[in-house]
N, C-alpha and C positions, 0 to 999 in steps of 0.2 A: 504494500500500500504506500503510495506516495504521500509525502508530508510537506508542509511549508518549511522552507529553509531560510533562516535568518542570515542575510548577507551584509548586514550593516557594517561589520568590521572590515569588509573589503573596500570601504571608502575611507579616505584619510579624514582627519578632523577638519581640514580645510575644505574638502569636497562636501562635507556634510552641512556646511554653512552655505545657504543659497539665498541671496538678497537678504531679506529680513526674517528668514526662516531657518530652522535647524532640523535636519533629518534625524528623527528619534529612532526610527526602525525602518528597515527595508527587508521585505520577505519575498521569496519567489517560490512558485509551485511548478515543479517539473520543467524548470528553465523556460516556461512559456507564459506564466502569469506573474505579474509583479504588483505588490501593494506596498506603498511607503507612507509613513506619517511624518509630516513636517509641522513643528511647533512654531509659534510666534509669540512675542511678548505683547504685541499691540493688535494684531489681526486675528481672525479666526484661524484655526488649525486647517491644514490642507492634507487630504488623503489623495495621493497620486496613484493611479493604477494604469497598467497596460496589459492588454490581452488581445492578441491578433491585431486586427486593424483598429481596435478600440483603445483609446487612452484618454486621460483627462484628469481633472481635479474636482474633488468634492469638498466643499467648505463645510466645516463643522465647528461647533463651539468646543472649547477645551474639555469641558466635563463630559461631553458625548463622544470624544475622539476615539477612545479605545473600543467602545461598544460598536460604533459605526464601522471602524476598521475591520473588526471581526465579522460583522454582517456582510461587508463588501467581499471579504475573502471567501466566505461561505458561498455566496451567490456565484462568484466568478469560478470557484473550484467546481461547483456543481455543473455549471455550463461547460466547463472544460472537459470534465469527465464524460459528459453526455455527447458533445460534438467536436471536441478538440479545437474548434474554431468558433468564434461567436456567431450565432445565427443572427440574421437581420432582426428578427422578432425580439430576441433577447437584447440585442444592442439598443433597440428603440425603447423597450420597456425599462431597461436598466438606466439608460440616460435620463428618461423622464422621471422615474422614481427617485433617483438620487440627485437630480438637478446638476448633472455633470457640466462642468465648464471646461473650455479649452485653455491651456496655458497662454497667457498674453504674449509671452516672449518666444513662442515657436514661430519661426519664419519658414514658409514653404514656397516652392516654385509654382505659381499659379498657372504658368504656361503648360505645366504637365497635365492640367485638367482640361485643356482646350482641345 
């Protein structure tokens, strides 16, 4: 049975600081699903996830961060076990349910979509 693997220690202390956040924990499941928790002194916490073509940030209050991270992991793991890749139906419902946001600093080539 596959388990979540804590890979936080593979990041240097400098790498764990990102803008005004700090990576508290980064876990991966079968090298295919990632869920990380970033804390902040002034802003909501951020749960970053990636799975197949899905990725994004879910903002959460500090007191809810750990429970929400576990909920996210459970849902992503179940979909991965079922389909290995996120289905469109899952991606749509997950994105709506958790109010997924895209990171503001990700730049992509819009010409690739033309």
